[in-house]
C-alpha positions in Angstrom: 28.7 67.6 20.2 30.9 70.2 22.6 34.7 69.5 22.1 35.7 68.3 25.7 38.4 70.6 27.4 41.8 69.3 27.7 42.6 67.9 31.1 44.5 70.5 33.5 47.1 68.7 35.4 50.7 69.3 36.7 53.5 70.1 34.1 55.8 67.3 33.3 59.4 67.7 35.1 62.4 66.9 33.2 65.4 66.0 35.2 69.1 65.8 33.5 71.7 63.4 34.8 73.5 65.3 37.0 70.2 66.5 38.9 70.0 62.8 39.9 73.0 62.7 42.0 72.8 66.0 43.1 72.3 66.2 47.0 69.2 68.6 47.3 68.9 67.9 51.2 69.2 71.1 52.9 72.4 70.0 54.7 73.9 70.0 51.3 73.0 73.5 50.5 76.5 75.4 50.2 78.8 72.4 50.5 80.9 70.8 48.3 81.9 67.5 48.3 85.9 66.5 48.3 86.5 64.1 45.6 90.0 63.4 46.6 89.2 62.1 50.5 89.7 58.3 50.6 89.5 55.3 52.4 93.1 54.3 51.8 93.9 50.8 53.3 96.6 51.2 56.3 99.4 48.9 54.6 99.4 51.3 51.3 100.6 54.3 53.2 103.7 55.2 54.7 105.5 57.9 56.8 107.1 60.7 55.5 110.8 60.1 56.7 111.8 63.8 56.1 108.9 64.9 58.0 109.8 67.0 61.5 108.3 65.0 64.2 111.3 62.5 64.9 109.8 60.5 68.2 106.5 59.6 69.4 105.4 58.8 72.7 104.4 55.1 73.2 102.0 56.1 76.1 100.0 58.6 73.8 99.7 56.4 71.1 98.0 54.0 73.0 96.2 56.6 74.7 95.2 57.6 70.8 94.4 54.1 69.6 91.6 53.4 72.9 90.3 56.6 71.3 90.4 55.0 68.0 89.1 51.9 69.3 86.0 53.8 70.6 85.4 56.4 68.5 87.1 55.7 65.0 89.3 58.3 63.2 87.9 61.1 63.7 89.8 63.3 61.5 91.1 62.4 58.1 95.2 62.4 57.7 96.3 63.6 54.6 98.4 61.9 52.1 100.0 62.1 48.8 100.3 59.6 45.8 104.0 58.2 44.8 102.8 56.8 41.5 106.1 55.1 41.1 105.9 52.5 44.3 102.0 52.4 44.6 101.4 53.9 48.1 100.4 56.9 49.7 103.0 59.1 51.9 101.7 60.9 55.1 101.8 64.6 54.4 100.3 65.4 58.0 98.7 62.9 60.1 101.2 60.0 61.0 100.3 60.1 65.1 96.9 58.9 63.9 98.3 56.2 61.6 100.6 54.8 64.0 97.5 54.6 66.7 94.9 53.1 63.8 97.6 50.2 63.1 97.9 49.7 67.5 93.9 49.9 67.3 94.2 47.5 64.7 92.0 49.8 61.8 91.9 48.1 58.5 91.6 51.3 56.7 92.1 55.0 57.0 90.0 58.1 55.7 92.6 60.6 53.8 92.5 63.4 51.6 94.7 63.5 48.7 97.0 66.3 48.1 99.3 66.7 45.2 101.9 68.8 47.4 104.9 70.1 45.7 108.4 69.1 47.3 109.3 72.7 48.6 106.1 72.8 50.0 105.7 69.5 51.9 108.1 70.6 54.8 106.2 73.6 55.0 102.7 72.2 55.4 104.3 69.7 58.2 105.7 72.7 60.4 102.5 74.4 59.8 100.6 71.5 60.9 103.3 70.7 63.8 105.3 73.1 65.0 102.9 75.0 66.0 101.5 72.6 68.2 102.4 72.1 71.6 102.8 68.5 70.9 105.4 68.4 69.1 109.1 68.8 70.9 111.7 71.9 70.6 114.6 70.0 69.2 112.4 68.5 66.7 111.0 71.9 65.8 114.1 73.3 65.5 115.8 70.3 63.2 112.9 71.1 60.9 113.3 74.8 61.0 116.5 74.0 59.7 115.8 72.5 57.0 112.9 74.3 55.6 115.7 77.4 55.5 118.0 74.8 53.5 114.9 74.2 51.4 113.9 77.7 51.2 117.7 78.3 49.5 119.2 79.8 53.1 116.1 82.2 53.3 116.7 84.9 56.0 114.7 83.4 59.4 112.7 86.1 58.9 111.8 84.4 55.7 111.3 81.4 57.5 109.3 82.3 60.3 106.5 84.3 57.9 106.3 81.0 56.1 105.3 79.1 58.9 103.6 81.9 60.9 105.6 82.0 63.7 107.8 84.9 65.4 111.1 85.8 64.5 112.0 85.8 68.5 110.0 82.4 68.7 112.4 81.0 66.2 115.7 82.0 68.3 114.3 80.4 71.1 113.7 77.2 69.2 117.0 77.5 67.7 118.6 77.8 71.6 118.0 74.3 71.9 120.8 73.5 69.5 123.3 74.6 72.1 122.5 72.2 74.1 124.2 68.4 74.9 123.1 65.6 72.7 122.2 64.3 76.3 120.0 67.6 76.6 118.6 67.7 73.6 117.1 63.7 74.2 115.7 64.6 77.6 113.6 67.4 75.3 112.5 64.9 73.0 111.4 62.8 75.2 109.6 64.8 77.3 111.6 65.0 80.6 112.7 68.1 80.0 110.6 71.3 78.8 111.9 73.9 76.3 111.3 76.8 78.3 113.4 75.0 81.2 116.0 73.9 79.1 117.2 77.5 78.6 118.6 77.8 81.6 121.1 75.0 80.7 122.3 77.2 77.8 125.9 78.5 78.2 126.8 76.3 81.1 130.0 74.2 81.0 129.3 70.2 80.3 129.5 69.3 83.9 127.4 72.1 85.4 124.6 71.5 82.5 124.7 67.5 83.8 124.0 68.3 87.4 121.1 71.1 86.4 119.5 69.0 84.1 119.0 66.1 86.5 117.9 68.7 89.2 115.5 69.9 86.6 114.0 66.4 85.8 114.3 65.9 90.0 112.8 69.3 91.0 109.9 71.4 90.3 111.1 75.1 90.3 108.9 78.2 89.3 110.3 79.9 86.2 112.0 82.7 87.9 113.1 80.7 90.9 114.9 78.4 87.9 116.4 81.5 86.1 117.8 82.6 89.7 119.4 79.2 90.5 120.9 79.0 87.0 122.2 82.6 87.0 124.1 81.7 90.2 124.8 78.2 89.7 126.4 79.0 86.1 129.0 81.5 88.0 129.5 80.0 90.9 133.4 78.6 91.2 133.7 75.0 92.1 136.7 73.4 93.3 135.7 70.2 92.1 135.0 68.7 88.9 133.8 65.2 90.1 129.4 65.3 88.9 128.6 64.0 92.2 130.7 66.8 94.1 129.4 69.5 91.5 125.4 68.3 91.9 126.0 68.8 95.7 127.2 72.1 95.4 123.9 72.9 93.4 122.0 71.3 95.8 123.7 73.9 98.8 123.4 76.5 96.5 119.6 75.6 96.0 119.1 75.4 99.9 121.2 78.9 100.1 119.1 80.7 98.0 115.7 79.5 97.5 115.2 78.0 101.4 111.8 76.1 102.1 109.9 77.7 104.6 109.9 75.5 107.6 113.8 74.9 107.3 115.3 77.5 105.3 117.3 79.4 108.1 118.5 75.9 109.3 119.5 74.9 106.1 121.3 78.3 104.8 123.2 78.1 108.1 124.4 74.9 107.4 125.9 75.3 104.1 127.3 78.3 104.6 129.1 76.8 107.8 130.8 73.9 106.0 131.4 76.7 102.7 133.5 78.8 105.3 135.4 75.5 106.7 136.0 74.1 103.0 137.4 77.8 102.4 139.6 77.3 105.7 141.5 74.6 104.3 140.8 74.0 101.0 141.8 75.6 98.0 141.5 79.1 96.0 138.3 78.2 94.1 137.0 77.1 97.7 137.6 80.6 99.0 136.3 82.2 95.7 133.0 79.8 95.9 132.7 81.5 99.5 132.9 84.6 98.5 130.4 84.3 95.6 127.8 82.5 98.7 128.6 85.8 100.4 127.1 88.0 98.3 124.7 85.9 97.2 123.3 86.0 101.2 124.3 89.6 101.1 126.7 89.2 103.6 128.1 92.6 105.0 132.0 92.8 104.8 133.7 91.5 107.9 133.6 94.5 111.2 135.5 93.9 114.4 133.2 95.3 116.2 129.8 93.9 114.8 131.8 90.8 115.2 132.2 90.8 118.5 128.8 91.9 118.9 127.2 89.1 117.5 129.9 86.7 119.1 128.2 88.2 122.4 125.1 87.5 121.2 125.7 83.7 120.4 127.4 83.8 123.7 124.1 84.8 125.5 122.0 82.2 123.7 124.6 79.3 124.2 124.2 79.8 128.0 120.8 79.0 127.9 121.7 75.5 126.1 121.3 72.6 127.7 124.4 71.0 128.7 123.1 67.2 128.5 122.8 65.8 125.1 119.2 64.1 125.7 118.1 67.5 127.2 118.3 69.6 123.8 116.3 69.2 120.4 118.4 67.2 118.0 118.7 70.0 115.2 120.4 72.0 118.0 123.0 69.1 118.6 123.9 69.1 114.7 123.8 72.8 114.6 126.5 72.8 117.5 128.5 70.3 116.0 128.5 71.8 112.1 129.9 75.3 114.4 132.7 73.3 116.5 133.6 72.1 113.2 133.9 75.5 111.4 135.4 77.0 114.7 138.3 74.1 114.7 139.0 74.6 110.4 139.1 78.4 110.8 141.6 77.9 114.1 143.4 75.5 111.9 144.2 77.5 109.0 145.5 80.2 111.7 147.6 78.0 113.5 148.9 77.0 110.3 150.0 80.4 109.2 151.5 81.8 112.5 153.8 79.0 112.2 154.8 79.9 108.7 
C-alpha cells in the first residue's frame, strides 16, 4: 500500500503581539501616531499668565465659538502638564480654549508638550508674533520679555529666535513711544500699528487729536504720513483739545482737499488763518507762514497783488447784487473775504495809530 502524499496547503502565518496592534492600512504607511495627544476636559486646562496675548476680541471669539459649534475643534491646542496642581497650562491655542468654553465644549483635543521655561515664550511668540491677529502692543511687550529671558540678548538674537527681521522688531517697539491711550486703541483694534507710526514724536495734545482723526477718518498711508508731518510742525496758538483738533481738520482740508470742493475749502482755511494772524498772536502768524509754505504761496509782491485785485474786481462786477440771485456758497465766501479784509484793515489802523 502506497504512502499518501502530504497535503499541500498554505503555510501557517505567525503573528507577534505588536503586529496585532499595528495599523496596516494603506493610509497608515509612513505615518506615526502621536502618543501625547489627549482629549482633556476644559476645566483641567488653564491659560498661561505669562503668554504674550493680553486682549481677546469678544466678537471674534464668538465667531470662533460658532465655528466650533458647527465643525468642532479642527486643530488641537498645545499644553504642558503641571503635576503640582494637576492641571494643563496652555502653550498656545488660548483663543480656541476660550471659544470652546463659549461653545459649551466639554473637552478639547490637545498635544501635551514638556516645554522648558526658556522656550515657552519663544513657542508662543512663534505662534503669535508672526500672526496678524496679535496686536502690535502685545507683540512688543512679549519681545521685551523674551529679551530679558534670553539674558538681555541683543535684538539681533531675539529676532533670530522668533524668525522675524530686526527692522520689524524696532517697528513694533515703536509703539512704546506712544501714550497709554493710543496703545489701548491699538490693543482694541481701533487703530492699526501702521497708522500709529504717524503719531510717534508728536506732543501729547497733538497725538490725541491725530489719534481721534485716524479712528474717525480713513486715509491712504501716503496721505496720512504727509498730514502727520505737517501737523507735527504746525504752530498752534492755543492748547485746548478742541482747538487743536479744529486746526488738524483745517490742515486736512488745506493739504488733502476733496475733489468736489477742494479749492473752496482751501480758500476758507487760508482766509480764517489770515484773519487770526492779523488780530492774533505770534504763534498765529507762524502758523499762517507754515500754511503758506504748505500750499506753495509765493512771496508777497505789490505788482502781483495789484494785478490779482484787478482780476477779483472784474469778477465781482458780475456777482449778483441781490442775495437771492446768487448761490449760497458765493455768499459764504464773500462774507469770509469781508471778515478777512476787516481783520487786516483793523490791524493796519491799530498800527497806524501808534
